[in-house]
C-alpha positions as a Markdown table, in Angstrom:
| # | Residue | x | y | z |
|---|---|---|---|---|
| 1 | Unk | 0.0 | 0.0 | 0.0 |
| 2 | Unk | 1.6 | 3.2 | -1.2 |
| 3 | Unk | 0.5 | 6.8 | -1.3 |
| 4 | Unk | -0.2 | 8.0 | -4.9 |
| 5 | Unk | -1.7 | 11.1 | -6.5 |
| 6 | Unk | -3.1 | 12.7 | -9.6 |
| 7 | Unk | -2.3 | 16.4 | -9.9 |
| 8 | Unk | -3.8 | 19.0 | -12.3 |
| 9 | Unk | -4.2 | 22.7 | -12.7 |
| 10 | Unk | -6.5 | 24.9 | -14.8 |
| 11 | Unk | -4.8 | 28.0 | -16.2 |
| 12 | Unk | -6.5 | 31.4 | -15.8 |
| 13 | Unk | -10.0 | 30.1 | -15.0 |
| 14 | Unk | -10.5 | 32.1 | -11.8 |
| 15 | Unk | -11.2 | 35.8 | -11.4 |
| 16 | Unk | -8.3 | 38.2 | -11.3 |
| 17 | Unk | -6.2 | 36.1 | -13.7 |
| 18 | Unk | -5.7 | 33.3 | -11.3 |
| 19 | Unk | -5.6 | 29.5 | -11.8 |
| 20 | Unk | -6.9 | 26.5 | -9.8 |
| 21 | Unk | -5.0 | 23.5 | -8.6 |
| 22 | Unk | -6.5 | 20.1 | -7.9 |
| 23 | Unk | -5.3 | 16.8 | -6.6 |
| 24 | Unk | -6.7 | 13.3 | -6.0 |
| 25 | Unk | -4.6 | 11.6 | -3.3 |
| 26 | Unk | -5.2 | 7.9 | -2.8 |
| 27 | Unk | -3.6 | 4.6 | -1.6 |
| 28 | Unk | -2.7 | 2.2 | -4.3 |
| 29 | Unk | -0.2 | -0.5 | -5.3 |
| 30 | Unk | 3.5 | 0.0 | -6.0 |
| 31 | Unk | 3.4 | -0.4 | -9.8 |
| 32 | Unk | 4.6 | 2.1 | -12.5 |
| 33 | Unk | 1.1 | 3.5 | -13.1 |
| 34 | Unk | -1.0 | 3.0 | -9.9 |
| 35 | Unk | -4.5 | 1.8 | -10.3 |
| 36 | Unk | -7.3 | 4.3 | -9.5 |
| 37 | Unk | -8.6 | 4.1 | -6.0 |
| 38 | Unk | -11.0 | 6.2 | -3.9 |
| 39 | Unk | -9.5 | 9.4 | -2.6 |
| 40 | Unk | -8.3 | 9.8 | 0.9 |
| 41 | Unk | -7.9 | 13.6 | 0.1 |
| 42 | Unk | -9.2 | 15.7 | -2.8 |
| 43 | Unk | -7.8 | 19.2 | -3.2 |
| 44 | Unk | -9.4 | 22.1 | -5.1 |
| 45 | Unk | -7.5 | 25.2 | -4.4 |
| 46 | Unk | -7.0 | 28.6 | -6.0 |
| 47 | Unk | -3.3 | 29.2 | -6.7 |
| 48 | Unk | -2.5 | 32.5 | -4.9 |
| 49 | Unk | -0.2 | 33.9 | -7.4 |
| 50 | Unk | -0.8 | 34.8 | -11.1 |
| 51 | Unk | 0.9 | 32.1 | -13.2 |
| 52 | Unk | 2.6 | 33.3 | -16.4 |
| 53 | Unk | 2.0 | 30.0 | -18.3 |
| 54 | Unk | 0.1 | 26.8 | -18.2 |
| 55 | Unk | 3.3 | 24.9 | -17.3 |
| 56 | Unk | 3.8 | 27.2 | -14.3 |
| 57 | Unk | 0.3 | 26.6 | -13.1 |
| 58 | Unk | 0.8 | 22.8 | -13.5 |
| 59 | Unk | 4.1 | 23.0 | -11.6 |
| 60 | Unk | 2.3 | 24.9 | -8.9 |
| 61 | Unk | -0.3 | 22.1 | -8.8 |
| 62 | Unk | 2.4 | 19.5 | -8.5 |
| 63 | Unk | 3.9 | 21.5 | -5.6 |
| 64 | Unk | 0.6 | 21.9 | -3.8 |
| 65 | Unk | -0.2 | 18.2 | -4.2 |
| 66 | Unk | 3.3 | 17.0 | -3.1 |
| 67 | Unk | 3.3 | 19.4 | -0.1 |
| 68 | Unk | 0.0 | 17.9 | 1.1 |
| 69 | Unk | 1.3 | 14.4 | 0.7 |
| 70 | Unk | 4.4 | 14.8 | 3.0 |
| 71 | Unk | 2.5 | 14.5 | 6.3 |
| 72 | Unk | 0.4 | 11.7 | 4.9 |
| 73 | Unk | 3.6 | 9.8 | 3.9 |
| 74 | Unk | 5.0 | 10.4 | 7.4 |
| 75 | Unk | 1.9 | 9.0 | 9.0 |
| 76 | Unk | 1.9 | 5.9 | 6.8 |
| 77 | Unk | 5.6 | 5.2 | 7.7 |
| 78 | Unk | 4.8 | 5.7 | 11.4 |
| 79 | Unk | 1.9 | 3.2 | 11.1 |
| 80 | Unk | 4.3 | 0.6 | 9.7 |
| 81 | Unk | 3.7 | 1.0 | 5.9 |
| 82 | Unk | 7.2 | 1.9 | 4.5 |
| 83 | Unk | 6.8 | 4.2 | 1.5 |
| 84 | Unk | 8.8 | 4.0 | -1.7 |
| 85 | Unk | 8.7 | 7.0 | -4.0 |
| 86 | Unk | 5.1 | 8.2 | -4.2 |
| 87 | Unk | 4.0 | 8.4 | -7.8 |
| 88 | Unk | 2.3 | 11.7 | -8.8 |
| 89 | Unk | 0.6 | 11.8 | -12.2 |
| 90 | Unk | 0.4 | 15.0 | -14.3 |
| 91 | Unk | -1.0 | 15.5 | -17.8 |
| 92 | Unk | 1.4 | 18.4 | -18.7 |
| 93 | Unk | 4.7 | 17.3 | -20.4 |
| 94 | Unk | 6.4 | 20.6 | -19.8 |
| 95 | Unk | 5.8 | 20.6 | -16.1 |
| 96 | Unk | 6.9 | 17.0 | -15.9 |
| 97 | Unk | 10.1 | 17.7 | -17.9 |
| 98 | Unk | 10.9 | 20.7 | -15.6 |
| 99 | Unk | 10.3 | 18.6 | -12.4 |
| 100 | Unk | 12.3 | 15.6 | -13.8 |
| 101 | Unk | 15.2 | 17.8 | -15.0 |
| 102 | Unk | 14.7 | 16.8 | -18.7 |
| 103 | Unk | 13.8 | 20.4 | -19.6 |
| 104 | Unk | 16.1 | 23.3 | -18.6 |
| 105 | Unk | 14.2 | 26.4 | -17.6 |
| 106 | Unk | 15.2 | 30.0 | -17.7 |
| 107 | Unk | 15.5 | 31.5 | -14.3 |
| 108 | Unk | 12.0 | 32.6 | -13.1 |
| 109 | Unk | 11.7 | 33.6 | -9.5 |
| 110 | Unk | 8.1 | 32.6 | -9.2 |
| 111 | Unk | 8.8 | 29.0 | -10.4 |
| 112 | Unk | 12.2 | 28.7 | -8.7 |
| 113 | Unk | 11.2 | 27.8 | -5.1 |
| 114 | Unk | 8.5 | 25.3 | -6.1 |
| 115 | Unk | 10.8 | 23.8 | -8.8 |
| 116 | Unk | 13.7 | 23.2 | -6.5 |
| 117 | Unk | 11.4 | 21.9 | -3.7 |
| 118 | Unk | 9.9 | 19.3 | -6.1 |
| 119 | Unk | 13.4 | 18.3 | -7.4 |
| 120 | Unk | 14.8 | 18.1 | -3.8 |
| 121 | Unk | 12.0 | 15.8 | -2.7 |
| 122 | Unk | 12.4 | 13.6 | -5.7 |
| 123 | Unk | 16.2 | 13.3 | -5.1 |
| 124 | Unk | 15.3 | 12.4 | -1.4 |
| 125 | Unk | 13.3 | 9.4 | -2.8 |
| 126 | Unk | 9.9 | 10.8 | -1.6 |
| 127 | Unk | 8.2 | 11.3 | -5.0 |
| 128 | Unk | 8.2 | 10.1 | -8.6 |
| 129 | Unk | 6.5 | 12.2 | -11.3 |
| 130 | Unk | 5.1 | 10.6 | -14.4 |
| 131 | Unk | 2.9 | 11.6 | -17.3 |
| 132 | Unk | -0.5 | 10.1 | -18.4 |
| 133 | Unk | -3.1 | 11.5 | -20.7 |
| 134 | Unk | -5.6 | 14.0 | -19.4 |
| 135 | Unk | -8.7 | 11.7 | -19.5 |
| 136 | Unk | -7.0 | 9.3 | -17.0 |
| 137 | Unk | -6.2 | 12.2 | -14.6 |
| 138 | Unk | -8.8 | 12.2 | -11.8 |
| 139 | Unk | -7.6 | 15.5 | -10.5 |
| 140 | Unk | -9.1 | 17.2 | -13.6 |
| 141 | Unk | -12.5 | 17.0 | -12.0 |
| 142 | Unk | -12.1 | 19.5 | -9.2 |
| 143 | Unk | -10.2 | 22.0 | -11.2 |
| 144 | Unk | -12.7 | 22.9 | -13.9 |
| 145 | Unk | -16.3 | 24.0 | -14.2 |
| 146 | Unk | -18.4 | 21.2 | -15.7 |
| 147 | Unk | -22.1 | 20.8 | -16.8 |
| 148 | Unk | -24.5 | 19.0 | -14.5 |
| 149 | Unk | -24.5 | 15.9 | -16.7 |
| 150 | Unk | -20.7 | 15.5 | -16.2 |
| 151 | Unk | -21.1 | 15.8 | -12.4 |
| 152 | Unk | -23.7 | 13.1 | -12.4 |
| 153 | Unk | -21.5 | 10.8 | -14.4 |
| 154 | Unk | -18.6 | 11.3 | -12.1 |
| 155 | Unk | -20.5 | 10.8 | -8.8 |
| 156 | Unk | -19.8 | 7.0 | -8.5 |
| 157 | Unk | -16.0 | 7.6 | -8.6 |
| 158 | Unk | -15.7 | 11.0 | -6.9 |
| 159 | Unk | -18.5 | 11.4 | -4.5 |
| 160 | Unk | -18.5 | 7.9 | -2.9 |
């Protein structure tokens, strides 16, 4: 049993040019792409700063998700469930490349602290970031406005 998550962000969809971050944090198996499971925590949070790009908003979403997972990981370890690198899924290849050091960024102060925090936690063996297509990302649901029919179709998996 390991802690896993899906992370997402919606760019410029909130008033005053802000974005929304969302996460679906769950317990799953230790496999490359963890199977979907009911959430133990779902986040839907307005990102407090104005992101200058979609990648920056997605990186902020990864940061918010990972930051919320740290105390949950610590609790699982204290309960006797050793935790390998917790997988966090994103649907943005640029944010993934920046977090995994496969894309070199220009120095941007707003991204800098979150970027280095994510890279530091990955090098400590706490997190593993991976990409999967948007329709498989369950954190997409709390980040965007959807019509009623969509909410009704998602109730079995997201509302319990």
